[in-house]
C-alpha positions as CSV (number, residue, x, y, z in Angstrom):
1,M,176.4,70.8,236.0
2,A,176.2,74.6,235.8
3,D,175.8,76.7,238.9
4,I,172.2,77.3,239.7
5,D,170.9,80.7,240.8
6,F,168.9,79.5,243.8
7,P,166.3,81.9,245.4
8,D,167.2,83.3,248.8
9,D,164.5,81.5,250.6
10,L,165.7,78.1,249.4
11,L,169.3,78.8,250.3
12,A,168.1,80.0,253.8
13,L,166.2,76.8,254.4
14,E,169.1,74.6,253.4
15,R,171.6,76.6,255.4
16,S,169.4,76.3,258.5
17,A,168.8,72.6,258.0
18,W,172.6,71.9,257.4
19,A,173.5,73.8,260.6
20,A,170.8,71.9,262.5
21,H,172.1,68.6,261.1
22,Q,175.7,69.5,262.1
23,E,174.5,70.3,265.6
24,G,172.4,67.1,265.9
25,R,169.1,68.9,266.1
26,L,167.6,68.6,262.6
27,T,163.9,67.8,262.8
28,V,161.7,65.8,260.4
29,E,159.6,68.9,259.9
30,Q,162.7,71.0,259.0
31,A,164.0,68.4,256.5
32,A,160.5,68.0,255.0
33,A,160.3,71.8,254.5
34,V,163.6,71.8,252.6
35,Q,162.4,68.9,250.4
36,A,159.1,70.5,249.7
37,R,160.8,73.7,248.6
38,V,163.3,71.8,246.5
39,T,160.5,70.0,244.7
40,E,158.6,73.2,244.2
41,Y,161.7,74.9,242.8
42,A,162.4,72.0,240.5
43,E,158.8,72.2,239.2
44,E,159.1,76.0,238.7
45,T,162.3,75.7,236.7
46,G,161.7,72.4,234.9
47,M,164.8,70.9,236.4
48,S,165.2,67.5,237.9
49,R,164.5,67.5,241.7
50,V,167.7,65.5,242.2
51,D,169.8,68.0,240.3
52,V,168.3,70.8,242.3
53,E,169.0,69.0,245.6
54,M,172.5,68.2,244.6
55,G,173.3,71.7,243.4
56,L,171.7,73.2,246.6
57,K,173.8,71.0,248.9
58,R,176.9,71.8,246.9
59,A,176.2,75.6,247.1
60,V,175.6,75.5,250.8
61,R,177.9,72.9,252.1
62,H,180.9,73.6,249.9
63,A,180.5,77.4,249.4
64,E,183.9,78.1,251.0
65,G,185.8,75.6,248.8
């Protein structure tokens, strides 16, 4: 899958949720906000929601590698 040019707001949501998850403080509301924006972005771009979510997680969680 090619790299996706994610909007800054979506990257920020995922970064915040990932940090909260790692610290054991992720809330249902925070996770739902990420999912809602992932779905919205998928609809905007015509991409699969699953592909968007997988690409977003890869971009945020494996950015250093």
